[in-house]
C-alpha positions, 0 to 999 in steps of 0.5 A: 404835474397834472394840475400845476404849471409845468417846469423843468428843475433846472436849479432846484434850490430856486424851485418850489415844492408843491405838496397838495396833500389830502381832500381840497389841499389837491385843490388850492395848491394848483391854484396858488400855483397858478398864481405864482406862475402868471406873476412871470417870475420865472419860478419852477415847481416840482410835486411830490406826495404826502398825506394820509390817502399816500399813507393808505396807498403806500403805507407812508405819509410822507415819503423819503423822495418828498423829503429830499425834494423840500430840502432841495428846493427849501422852498414848499407849498403845502395843502392839508392833510386828513390826519385821524384822531385815534392813534393809526399804527405807523401814521405821523402827520407829514406837516409835524414830520416836515417841521421836526425834520428841517426844524421849522420852529417859527409859525407865522400867522398873519391876520389882516382884515378883508373887504367883504369877507365877514371880516373885522375891520382895522385888524393887522397882527401877527402870530408868531408860534413856536412850532416844536416844542411845548405839548406838541413835542410828542412825548405822550405815553399811556400808563394803565388808565393814565395818558401822560403827555409832557410839555417841553420848553427850552431856553434855546426854543424860546429864545429864537422864536422870541428873536423872531418875534422881536425881528418881525415886529421891527420890520413890520408895515400895516397893509392896511389901507387907511388905518385908524391910527388911533386904534392902531398900535402897529401904526404908532410903535412896533410892539410885541406882547408875550402871551403865557400862563406863567401864573400857573404853569411857572416852570414852563411858562415861566421860562418862556417868559423870562427869556422872551423878556429877556431878548426884548432888552436887546430891541429897545425900540420895540414895546413889550407887554404880557399877558395871559393866554385866557385873558388874550383869548377874550381881547382877541375878540373884544379889541383885537386892532389893539395887537401887534405881534403876539408870541407864544407857546405851541398849544396857545399859538395853535389855538389864539392863531386859529380864533384870530382866523375868524377875524380875517373871515374864516380858516379858508383865508388864512395864511401861515408860515413855517420857517427854519434855517434852511427850509420854509414850508408855507401852508394856508391853515385850513384842513383837507375838507372832506365834505367839500373836497372835489365840489370845485368850491373849496376857498383858495384864498388861504393858499394864495396868501401863503404863497404871497408869504413865500414871495416876501420870504425869498425877497419879491415884495413887490410881486407879494404886493401884486398877490395881495392886492388882486386878492383884496380887489376881488373881495371889493367885487364881491367875488367869494366862494361859499365859505364867505357867503357867495357862489364863486368857485375855486377855478373862477376865485383864481382866474379873477386874482390872476386876471388882477395881478 
């Protein structure tokens, strides 16, 4: 496995499937694996293929062997893929295939203030995005000169994503050093904000809103409020420190979470998790960035923090804390890749984080 820590797979369910994908994914996933290996937890790795380059070379973007490896491991670190904007016959986005195949219905996108990284202070929020329904359900068609997309919202999908949001709110602790309690709801009372557009999308978002409020009644210790998505887009810019957990539908969550990543310092530092009942896939939110791929300057922080989320997921919270602390200390020291205003390379950032563990 070139570029990855070497390890035999003696127990597949204890392994982590590494899927670099395209572009900078091939640089940041090895960096994240290096950090995981340096923790001394005995983690094992298997590398698997996916991506548009794979599609052009072999005719499939994610082969059956990769799906089998992910299912066997139960855990994966995914890099990025170069998905074309136009329709390419036979091509399906690998991350979408993973979400559909393993019913990875919960997309968790944390936004946390980082030192010295163009980051807004005192922000610690989590966007919980429904990951399998809505306008991303894949029900699109052309009828002559008309293009039609169906927006699918179900009570089951809404209930389970709402339950994830309220359980996350109940269990979350602020990760901000010396927070300002008067401005940070998550330090006062767990709080879920339901984001929708039910004033216009009365049937689909009406069902989502109604279901979320039913679930909220089961969590009396968690404060609940609701907000229209356009208002939330504005409030995330104006006063993001007021939010704890935000739960929303697929498309809205996709857009809002990318907006929130700017509060953190940009797409290069933002982590995420795609979680289902049996499998969890962790990925930085950035794309394949072909303009910088191969130059050794890709920011590995998003991938490394995604690896930290993986550690939390498997119960290694102390190790996850070590990873986040090492990232924070490195940024405090002013060591950053060009996207954050620095001149460090991917390898330099990774070495410094490993040294800080």
